[in-house]
ZAGU-300708 format. One record per residue (C-alpha): residue in three letters; z, x, y; residue number from 1. Coordinates in nm, 2 decimals. Layout:
% residues N
> ALA  Z  X  Y  NUM
...
***
This chain:
% residues 485
> MET  -0.81  -1.43  0.17  1
> GLU  -0.66  -1.12  0.30  2
> PHE  -0.94  -0.87  0.18  3
> SER  -0.74  -0.60  0.35  4
> ARG  -0.47  -0.63  0.05  5
> LEU  -0.72  -0.43  -0.17  6
> GLN  -0.62  -0.16  0.04  7
> LYS  -0.25  -0.21  -0.07  8
> LEU  -0.34  -0.21  -0.45  9
> ASN  -0.15  0.11  -0.50  10
> GLN  0.18  -0.07  -0.38  11
> ALA  0.20  -0.29  -0.71  12
> ARG  0.45  -0.16  -0.95  13
> VAL  0.39  -0.31  -1.28  14
> LEU  0.55  -0.23  -1.62  15
> VAL  0.34  -0.35  -1.95  16
> VAL  0.51  -0.44  -2.23  17
> GLY  0.35  -0.53  -2.55  18
> ASP  0.17  -0.45  -2.87  19
> VAL  -0.02  -0.11  -2.83  20
> MET  -0.29  -0.01  -3.00  21
> LEU  -0.54  0.26  -3.08  22
> ASP  -0.91  0.15  -3.09  23
> ARG  -1.13  0.43  -3.23  24
> TYR  -1.49  0.41  -3.25  25
> TRP  -1.71  0.62  -3.48  26
> HIS  -2.05  0.60  -3.35  27
> GLY  -2.40  0.70  -3.56  28
> ASP  -2.73  0.63  -3.69  29
> THR  -2.82  0.40  -4.00  30
> GLY  -3.14  0.51  -4.17  31
> ARG  -3.08  0.42  -4.53  32
> ILE  -2.87  0.20  -4.77  33
> SER  -2.61  0.39  -4.98  34
> PRO  -2.68  0.47  -5.35  35
> GLU  -2.36  0.39  -5.47  36
> ALA  -2.33  0.03  -5.33  37
> PRO  -2.53  -0.20  -5.12  38
> VAL  -2.40  -0.11  -4.80  39
> PRO  -2.55  0.10  -4.51  40
> VAL  -2.50  0.48  -4.46  41
> VAL  -2.41  0.54  -4.12  42
> LYS  -2.43  0.91  -4.00  43
> VAL  -2.16  0.96  -3.75  44
> SER  -2.26  1.16  -3.46  45
> SER  -1.97  1.10  -3.22  46
> LEU  -1.57  0.98  -3.21  47
> GLU  -1.43  0.79  -2.93  48
> ASP  -1.05  0.73  -2.90  49
> LYS  -0.96  0.42  -2.65  50
> ALA  -0.63  0.25  -2.53  51
> GLY  -0.62  -0.10  -2.72  52
> GLY  -0.39  -0.42  -2.69  53
> ALA  -0.12  -0.39  -2.42  54
> ALA  -0.25  -0.03  -2.36  55
> ASN  -0.58  -0.17  -2.25  56
> VAL  -0.40  -0.41  -2.01  57
> ALA  -0.21  -0.11  -1.84  58
> LYS  -0.56  0.07  -1.84  59
> ASN  -0.70  -0.20  -1.65  60
> ILE  -0.40  -0.18  -1.38  61
> ALA  -0.41  0.18  -1.37  62
> HIS  -0.80  0.16  -1.30  63
> LEU  -0.70  -0.08  -0.97  64
> ASP  -0.49  0.20  -0.88  65
> GLY  -0.18  -0.01  -0.96  66
> GLN  0.13  0.18  -1.04  67
> VAL  0.19  0.15  -1.42  68
> GLY  0.38  0.20  -1.71  69
> LEU  0.37  0.11  -2.05  70
> LEU  0.65  0.02  -2.31  71
> GLY  0.56  -0.06  -2.67  72
> LEU  0.59  0.10  -3.01  73
> ILE  0.40  0.35  -3.18  74
> GLY  0.47  0.55  -3.52  75
> GLU  0.52  0.89  -3.58  76
> ASP  0.14  0.98  -3.66  77
> ASP  -0.16  1.13  -3.53  78
> ASN  -0.25  0.78  -3.39  79
> GLY  0.09  0.80  -3.18  80
> VAL  -0.02  1.16  -3.05  81
> SER  -0.38  1.03  -2.96  82
> LEU  -0.24  0.72  -2.78  83
> THR  0.00  0.91  -2.58  84
> ARG  -0.29  1.16  -2.48  85
> ILE  -0.51  0.86  -2.38  86
> LEU  -0.21  0.73  -2.13  87
> GLU  -0.15  1.07  -1.98  88
> SER  -0.55  1.10  -1.90  89
> GLU  -0.54  0.72  -1.77  90
> LYS  -0.24  0.77  -1.50  91
> ILE  -0.04  0.56  -1.71  92
> ALA  0.32  0.62  -1.70  93
> SER  0.38  0.63  -2.08  94
> GLN  0.75  0.47  -2.23  95
> LEU  0.65  0.43  -2.57  96
> VAL  0.91  0.42  -2.85  97
> THR  0.86  0.57  -3.17  98
> VAL  0.93  0.42  -3.50  99
> GLU  0.94  0.67  -3.80  100
> GLU  0.90  0.41  -4.08  101
> LEU  0.57  0.23  -3.95  102
> PRO  0.24  0.34  -3.86  103
> THR  0.06  0.34  -3.50  104
> ILE  -0.13  0.01  -3.48  105
> ALA  -0.50  0.12  -3.48  106
> LYS  -0.81  -0.04  -3.52  107
> MET  -1.12  0.17  -3.65  108
> ARG  -1.49  0.06  -3.56  109
> VAL  -1.79  0.22  -3.72  110
> ILE  -2.07  0.14  -3.45  111
> SER  -2.44  0.19  -3.55  112
> ARG  -2.72  0.12  -3.27  113
> HIS  -2.46  -0.10  -3.08  114
> GLN  -2.38  -0.33  -3.37  115
> GLN  -2.06  -0.31  -3.52  116
> VAL  -2.07  -0.23  -3.90  117
> VAL  -1.74  -0.28  -4.01  118
> ARG  -1.37  -0.28  -3.88  119
> LEU  -1.07  -0.08  -4.05  120
> ASP  -0.70  -0.20  -3.94  121
> LEU  -0.42  0.02  -3.97  122
> GLU  -0.11  -0.19  -3.90  123
> GLU  0.22  -0.30  -4.03  124
> THR  0.43  -0.57  -3.83  125
> PHE  0.73  -0.46  -3.64  126
> SER  1.04  -0.60  -3.65  127
> GLU  1.29  -0.76  -3.43  128
> GLN  1.53  -0.45  -3.50  129
> HIS  1.23  -0.24  -3.37  130
> SER  1.19  -0.47  -3.06  131
> ARG  1.51  -0.45  -2.99  132
> LEU  1.47  -0.04  -2.95  133
> LEU  1.19  -0.19  -2.67  134
> LEU  1.47  -0.42  -2.50  135
> ALA  1.71  -0.08  -2.46  136
> ARG  1.44  0.10  -2.30  137
> LEU  1.35  -0.19  -2.11  138
> GLU  1.69  -0.19  -1.94  139
> GLN  1.66  0.16  -1.86  140
> VAL  1.33  0.18  -1.68  141
> LEU  1.32  -0.19  -1.53  142
> ASP  1.46  -0.09  -1.20  143
> ASP  1.12  0.12  -1.14  144
> TYR  0.89  -0.17  -1.13  145
> ASP  0.88  -0.48  -0.95  146
> PHE  0.64  -0.67  -1.21  147
> VAL  0.68  -0.70  -1.55  148
> LEU  0.36  -0.81  -1.78  149
> PHE  0.41  -0.91  -2.13  150
> SER  0.09  -0.85  -2.32  151
> ASP  0.17  -1.03  -2.69  152
> TYR  -0.06  -0.95  -2.97  153
> ASN  0.18  -1.09  -3.24  154
> LYS  0.23  -0.76  -3.38  155
> GLY  0.64  -0.79  -3.37  156
> ALA  0.69  -0.56  -3.05  157
> LEU  0.77  -0.87  -2.87  158
> SER  1.01  -1.04  -3.13  159
> ALA  1.27  -1.00  -2.89  160
> ILE  1.07  -1.16  -2.63  161
> LYS  1.35  -1.42  -2.51  162
> ASP  1.59  -1.17  -2.43  163
> MET  1.37  -0.93  -2.25  164
> ILE  1.23  -1.23  -2.03  165
> ALA  1.61  -1.31  -1.95  166
> LEU  1.68  -0.92  -1.85  167
> ALA  1.34  -0.90  -1.64  168
> LYS  1.45  -1.24  -1.46  169
> ALA  1.81  -1.13  -1.42  170
> ALA  1.70  -0.83  -1.25  171
> GLY  1.48  -1.04  -1.00  172
> LYS  1.16  -0.93  -1.16  173
> THR  0.80  -1.17  -1.16  174
> VAL  0.75  -1.19  -1.52  175
> LEU  0.34  -1.26  -1.64  176
> ILE  0.27  -1.34  -1.98  177
> ASP  -0.04  -1.32  -2.18  178
> PRO  0.08  -1.54  -2.48  179
> LYS  -0.04  -1.54  -2.88  180
> SER  0.23  -1.78  -3.01  181
> SER  0.17  -2.13  -3.01  182
> ASP  0.57  -2.18  -2.95  183
> LEU  0.58  -2.19  -2.55  184
> SER  0.96  -2.19  -2.58  185
> LEU  0.95  -1.83  -2.63  186
> TYR  0.84  -1.78  -2.26  187
> ARG  1.10  -1.96  -2.10  188
> GLY  1.16  -1.82  -1.77  189
> ALA  0.82  -1.68  -1.71  190
> ASP  0.64  -1.72  -1.37  191
> TYR  0.28  -1.71  -1.49  192
> ILE  0.13  -1.74  -1.86  193
> THR  -0.24  -1.71  -1.89  194
> PRO  -0.35  -1.87  -2.25  195
> ASN  -0.72  -1.92  -2.30  196
> LEU  -0.84  -2.29  -2.38  197
> ASN  -0.77  -2.24  -2.77  198
> GLU  -0.40  -2.09  -2.72  199
> PHE  -0.32  -2.41  -2.50  200
> LYS  -0.45  -2.62  -2.77  201
> LEU  -0.27  -2.49  -3.04  202
> ALA  0.03  -2.51  -2.80  203
> GLY  0.00  -2.90  -2.78  204
> GLY  -0.23  -2.90  -2.48  205
> LYS  -0.48  -3.18  -2.47  206
> VAL  -0.83  -3.16  -2.31  207
> GLY  -0.98  -3.50  -2.37  208
> SER  -1.04  -3.52  -1.98  209
> GLU  -0.96  -3.32  -1.69  210
> GLN  -0.70  -3.57  -1.60  211
> GLU  -0.52  -3.54  -1.94  212
> LEU  -0.56  -3.14  -1.96  213
> THR  -0.40  -3.14  -1.62  214
> ASP  -0.10  -3.33  -1.72  215
> SER  -0.06  -3.19  -2.04  216
> ALA  -0.05  -2.85  -1.90  217
> ARG  0.24  -2.96  -1.64  218
> GLN  0.43  -3.14  -1.93  219
> LEU  0.42  -2.79  -2.12  220
> ILE  0.51  -2.57  -1.85  221
> ALA  0.80  -2.82  -1.75  222
> GLU  0.93  -2.85  -2.05  223
> HIS  0.98  -2.49  -2.13  224
> GLY  1.06  -2.38  -1.80  225
> ILE  0.74  -2.16  -1.70  226
> GLY  0.65  -2.16  -1.32  227
> ALA  0.25  -2.17  -1.34  228
> MET  -0.01  -2.16  -1.60  229
> LEU  -0.36  -1.98  -1.54  230
> LEU  -0.58  -2.14  -1.80  231
> THR  -0.91  -1.94  -1.88  232
> ARG  -1.16  -2.19  -1.99  233
> SER  -1.46  -1.93  -2.08  234
> GLU  -1.81  -2.09  -1.90  235
> GLN  -1.55  -2.34  -1.72  236
> GLY  -1.39  -2.06  -1.55  237
> MET  -1.02  -2.09  -1.48  238
> SER  -0.73  -2.34  -1.35  239
> LEU  -0.43  -2.25  -1.21  240
> ILE  -0.18  -2.52  -1.26  241
> CYS  0.16  -2.58  -1.16  242
> ALA  0.41  -2.87  -1.10  243
> THR  0.25  -3.01  -0.79  244
> GLN  -0.08  -2.82  -0.75  245
> LYS  -0.39  -2.76  -0.97  246
> HIS  -0.66  -2.51  -0.83  247
> ASP  -1.01  -2.49  -1.02  248
> PHE  -1.23  -2.13  -1.01  249
> PRO  -1.57  -2.18  -1.15  250
> ALA  -1.73  -1.90  -1.39  251
> GLN  -1.93  -1.65  -1.19  252
> VAL  -2.27  -1.63  -1.28  253
> LEU  -2.30  -1.33  -1.44  254
> GLU  -2.49  -1.24  -1.77  255
> VAL  -2.25  -1.22  -2.04  256
> SER  -2.29  -0.87  -2.23  257
> ASP  -1.92  -0.88  -2.43  258
> VAL  -1.63  -1.09  -2.37  259
> THR  -1.39  -0.86  -2.55  260
> GLY  -1.05  -0.78  -2.32  261
> ALA  -1.17  -1.00  -2.07  262
> GLY  -0.83  -1.18  -2.10  263
> ASP  -0.64  -0.83  -2.05  264
> THR  -0.90  -0.77  -1.75  265
> VAL  -0.78  -1.14  -1.59  266
> ILE  -0.40  -1.06  -1.66  267
> ALA  -0.43  -0.73  -1.52  268
> THR  -0.61  -0.82  -1.20  269
> LEU  -0.38  -1.13  -1.13  270
> THR  -0.02  -0.90  -1.14  271
> THR  -0.19  -0.59  -0.96  272
> MET  -0.31  -0.84  -0.68  273
> LEU  0.03  -1.03  -0.68  274
> GLY  0.16  -0.67  -0.66  275
> ALA  -0.05  -0.59  -0.36  276
> GLY  0.09  -0.90  -0.17  277
> MET  -0.19  -1.13  -0.21  278
> ALA  -0.12  -1.52  -0.24  279
> PRO  -0.13  -1.66  -0.60  280
> LYS  -0.45  -1.86  -0.55  281
> ASP  -0.63  -1.58  -0.38  282
> ALA  -0.50  -1.33  -0.66  283
> VAL  -0.64  -1.60  -0.90  284
> GLU  -0.99  -1.62  -0.74  285
> VAL  -1.00  -1.22  -0.75  286
> ALA  -0.92  -1.23  -1.11  287
> ASN  -1.18  -1.47  -1.20  288
> ILE  -1.43  -1.24  -1.01  289
> ALA  -1.29  -0.93  -1.22  290
> ALA  -1.33  -1.14  -1.52  291
> GLY  -1.71  -1.19  -1.44  292
> ILE  -1.77  -0.82  -1.38  293
> ALA  -1.58  -0.74  -1.74  294
> VAL  -1.81  -0.97  -1.96  295
> SER  -2.14  -0.81  -1.82  296
> LYS  -2.02  -0.48  -1.97  297
> LEU  -2.01  -0.36  -2.32  298
> GLY  -1.65  -0.32  -2.52  299
> ALA  -1.33  -0.37  -2.34  300
> ALA  -1.45  -0.27  -2.01  301
> THR  -1.25  -0.19  -1.68  302
> VAL  -1.30  -0.31  -1.33  303
> SER  -1.27  -0.11  -1.03  304
> PRO  -1.15  -0.17  -0.69  305
> GLU  -1.52  -0.08  -0.55  306
> GLU  -1.69  -0.34  -0.79  307
> LEU  -1.44  -0.60  -0.65  308
> SER  -1.50  -0.55  -0.33  309
> ARG  -1.89  -0.58  -0.34  310
> LYS  -1.87  -0.88  -0.56  311
> MET  -1.59  -1.04  -0.33  312
> GLY  -1.83  -0.94  -0.03  313
> GLN  -2.09  -1.18  -0.24  314
> TYR  -1.88  -1.46  -0.38  315
> LEU  -1.63  -1.51  -0.12  316
> ARG  -1.89  -1.44  0.18  317
> GLN  -1.66  -1.19  0.35  318
> THR  -1.81  -1.06  0.66  319
> GLY  -1.73  -0.72  0.85  320
> GLU  -1.48  -0.61  0.60  321
> HIS  -1.51  -0.37  0.28  322
> TYR  -1.32  -0.17  0.04  323
> GLN  -1.27  0.18  0.12  324
> THR  -1.15  0.42  -0.15  325
> PRO  -0.84  0.60  -0.02  326
> PHE  -0.95  0.96  -0.01  327
> ASP  -0.64  1.08  -0.21  328
> ASP  -0.75  0.82  -0.49  329
> VAL  -1.14  0.95  -0.50  330
> LEU  -1.10  1.22  -0.76  331
> LYS  -0.89  0.99  -1.01  332
> HIS  -1.17  0.72  -0.96  333
> ILE  -1.43  0.99  -1.04  334
> ALA  -1.23  1.10  -1.35  335
> PHE  -1.22  0.72  -1.46  336
> ALA  -1.58  0.67  -1.41  337
> LYS  -1.66  0.96  -1.63  338
> GLN  -1.42  0.81  -1.90  339
> ASN  -1.70  0.52  -1.90  340
> GLY  -1.99  0.74  -1.94  341
> GLU  -2.11  0.70  -1.60  342
> LYS  -2.34  0.98  -1.44  343
> ILE  -2.19  1.15  -1.12  344
> VAL  -2.41  1.22  -0.82  345
> PHE  -2.27  1.45  -0.54  346
> THR  -2.40  1.51  -0.18  347
> ASN  -2.25  1.66  0.12  348
> GLY  -2.30  1.65  0.49  349
> CYS  -2.15  1.60  0.85  350
> PHE  -2.33  1.24  0.90  351
> ASP  -2.22  1.26  1.25  352
> ILE  -2.46  1.00  1.37  353
> LEU  -2.58  0.79  1.07  354
> HIS  -2.97  0.73  1.07  355
> ALA  -3.25  0.61  0.91  356
> GLY  -3.31  0.96  0.75  357
> HIS  -2.97  0.99  0.62  358
> VAL  -2.99  0.63  0.48  359
> ARG  -3.31  0.71  0.28  360
> TYR  -3.17  1.03  0.14  361
> LEU  -2.85  0.85  0.01  362
> ALA  -3.06  0.56  -0.16  363
> GLN  -3.23  0.84  -0.34  364
> ALA  -2.94  1.03  -0.44  365
> LYS  -2.78  0.73  -0.58  366
> SER  -3.10  0.63  -0.75  367
> MET  -3.03  0.94  -0.99  368
> GLY  -2.73  0.85  -1.15  369
> ASP  -2.46  0.54  -1.18  370
> ARG  -2.23  0.69  -0.88  371
> LEU  -2.29  0.87  -0.55  372
> VAL  -2.01  1.07  -0.40  373
> VAL  -2.04  1.20  -0.05  374
> GLY  -1.85  1.53  0.06  375
> LEU  -1.77  1.49  0.44  376
> ASN  -1.70  1.78  0.67  377
> ASN  -1.39  1.72  0.81  378
> ASP  -1.38  1.70  1.23  379
> GLU  -1.28  2.05  1.24  380
> SER  -1.55  2.23  1.03  381
> ILE  -1.79  2.00  1.23  382
> THR  -1.68  2.16  1.53  383
> ARG  -1.69  2.53  1.38  384
> LEU  -2.05  2.45  1.27  385
> LYS  -2.17  2.23  1.55  386
> GLY  -1.98  2.34  1.88  387
> PRO  -1.71  2.22  2.07  388
> GLN  -1.88  1.89  2.17  389
> ARG  -1.91  1.79  1.80  390
> PRO  -1.83  1.58  1.61  391
> ILE  -1.96  1.23  1.78  392
> ASN  -1.76  1.03  1.59  393
> ALA  -1.44  1.11  1.39  394
> LEU  -1.36  1.15  1.03  395
> LYS  -1.25  0.81  0.99  396
> GLU  -1.50  0.64  1.16  397
> ARG  -1.78  0.84  0.96  398
> ALA  -1.63  0.76  0.64  399
> MET  -1.59  0.38  0.71  400
> VAL  -1.96  0.39  0.76  401
> LEU  -2.09  0.58  0.48  402
> SER  -1.85  0.37  0.24  403
> ALA  -2.02  0.05  0.38  404
> LEU  -2.35  0.19  0.25  405
> ALA  -2.43  -0.01  -0.11  406
> SER  -2.58  0.34  -0.24  407
> VAL  -2.22  0.50  -0.13  408
> ASP  -1.94  0.46  -0.42  409
> TRP  -1.68  0.76  -0.26  410
> VAL  -1.61  0.95  0.05  411
> ILE  -1.40  1.25  0.03  412
> PRO  -1.38  1.49  0.30  413
> PHE  -1.38  1.89  0.29  414
> GLY  -1.37  2.18  0.53  415
> SER  -1.08  2.35  0.57  416
> GLU  -1.11  2.70  0.67  417
> ALA  -1.01  2.84  0.34  418
> GLU  -1.31  2.63  0.20  419
> ASN  -1.54  2.84  0.47  420
> ASP  -1.67  2.51  0.58  421
> THR  -1.87  2.45  0.24  422
> PRO  -1.80  2.19  -0.07  423
> ALA  -1.81  2.46  -0.32  424
> LYS  -1.44  2.41  -0.44  425
> LEU  -1.46  2.05  -0.40  426
> ILE  -1.78  2.06  -0.64  427
> GLU  -1.60  2.24  -0.91  428
> GLN  -1.32  2.01  -0.89  429
> ILE  -1.56  1.70  -0.95  430
> SER  -1.81  1.88  -1.16  431
> PRO  -2.08  1.62  -1.09  432
> ASP  -2.40  1.59  -1.34  433
> ILE  -2.64  1.61  -1.05  434
> LEU  -2.60  1.80  -0.70  435
> VAL  -2.85  1.69  -0.43  436
> LYS  -2.90  1.87  -0.11  437
> GLY  -3.14  1.78  0.17  438
> GLY  -3.39  2.02  0.32  439
> ASP  -3.61  2.30  0.20  440
> TYR  -3.32  2.49  0.02  441
> LYS  -3.36  2.70  -0.28  442
> VAL  -3.12  2.62  -0.54  443
> SER  -2.97  2.97  -0.52  444
> GLU  -2.90  2.90  -0.17  445
> ILE  -2.70  2.55  -0.25  446
> ALA  -2.31  2.58  -0.23  447
> GLY  -2.21  2.47  -0.58  448
> ALA  -2.53  2.48  -0.77  449
> ASP  -2.40  2.78  -1.00  450
> HIS  -2.10  2.56  -1.08  451
> VAL  -2.32  2.27  -1.17  452
> LEU  -2.56  2.45  -1.36  453
> ALA  -2.31  2.64  -1.56  454
> GLN  -2.16  2.29  -1.67  455
> GLY  -2.52  2.16  -1.81  456
> GLY  -2.58  1.95  -1.47  457
> GLN  -2.87  1.94  -1.27  458
> VAL  -2.94  2.05  -0.90  459
> GLU  -3.21  1.84  -0.69  460
> VAL  -3.36  1.90  -0.32  461
> LEU  -3.47  1.61  -0.15  462
> ALA  -3.68  1.62  0.18  463
> PHE  -3.57  1.45  0.49  464
> LEU  -3.76  1.22  0.65  465
> ASP  -3.96  1.36  0.94  466
> GLY  -3.82  1.31  1.27  467
> CYS  -3.49  1.22  1.21  468
> SER  -3.20  1.42  1.32  469
> THR  -2.86  1.38  1.45  470
> SER  -2.91  1.65  1.70  471
> GLY  -3.25  1.48  1.80  472
> ILE  -3.06  1.17  1.87  473
> ILE  -2.82  1.32  2.09  474
> GLU  -3.08  1.48  2.30  475
> LYS  -3.25  1.13  2.34  476
> ALA  -2.96  0.97  2.45  477
> LYS  -2.85  1.26  2.70  478
> LEU  -3.22  1.24  2.86  479
> GLY  -3.21  0.84  2.89  480
> LYS  -2.86  0.87  3.08  481
> THR  -3.03  1.13  3.26  482
> ALA  -3.32  0.93  3.36  483
> LYS  -3.08  0.64  3.46  484
> SER  -2.89  0.85  3.66  485
***
């Protein structure tokens, strides 16, 4: 597998078309039964809106750094406005079409103590006439994308899917479909479809034996003019089946917390990896790993490139390679992590020669939260601070070594002359939950501390490991060289 393809995820240009929804969650505690009826009373403490349906598929692609647009139908209502705002915050190019006479599809859930008390569905089925509005918009934006992913939730937005597929294929696009209908003839011309086992059986698939499953899958895709089927099989993993080959991928051994949205993660990851130039078999293998990560989280969770990289190294036994988040994408990844409720820790330094003190310090910093961001002085900044003989190692090499540590999630440089060699401006951009500094500083002396405290965050000072310093290592090296000479 070409592990380096993870560095090219932003080359994937994907248009998601389908049934978009707003997922709304009311969270609160339950302490009594209503006097009006035998139902629990939930005292709502927070409200959370998320992208759902096809919008969740697009969100998964965005969180994998793919360039993604979303085409779907919404109503002329507050829920449509909320969904549009969410898409903007998720860096998704919105191509939503407003329908005046029908509401935005919304799924509203009341959650208490991690349990769903009730779900309220606000929806009407869109007609083929509405779907043809999407077809017209698809024709307008198709040239901006290489892959078209149809996410079918059977809500009517894809009533004209036959014509949509024909349009995409005529334009030379790769088409992937997460199907809902048992009539696979609707998806003729698709390159990939990704049914689950139940959908496969409803479409006529047979599962009496492995050979029967394979034969019936091949018969279905041949009969309906489909390139390949990625069959998701729950605890049995996945199978990629085409006319002449079948590849099986066992489920990853992870604790399952919630399978919600796992199918969205699979097709989103598959498409993004294909868009980055990965071979189909490898792309499915990565999608299988992504599914394992997603089901270990609560709710319709997304997967980040950093998480994929770590699990790929574990399961695929990659050696000597790791994913390093491009500097330009770090702030976006931090924003996504914050949206997921993760606690962000920030620290900074030169880290010119990484030593035991650094490793211990960074591990301590990471233990304070969920994600650790390391602000790294650029080369010019180190030269100004340490003298003309420094840095020993250039920014690129220092960042590569740091990002390979299990404790470090992101590395981002700072140190332009305008910043006065401090990370204060970077800290203001990130607004971490916890700011960590090593040494014997007072909080008032730490750059960015005032901003973090004003935002309700914490500032922590950690002691360095005695006897460990970059300057000391350099001096030892000089002495050793002199003694040998």
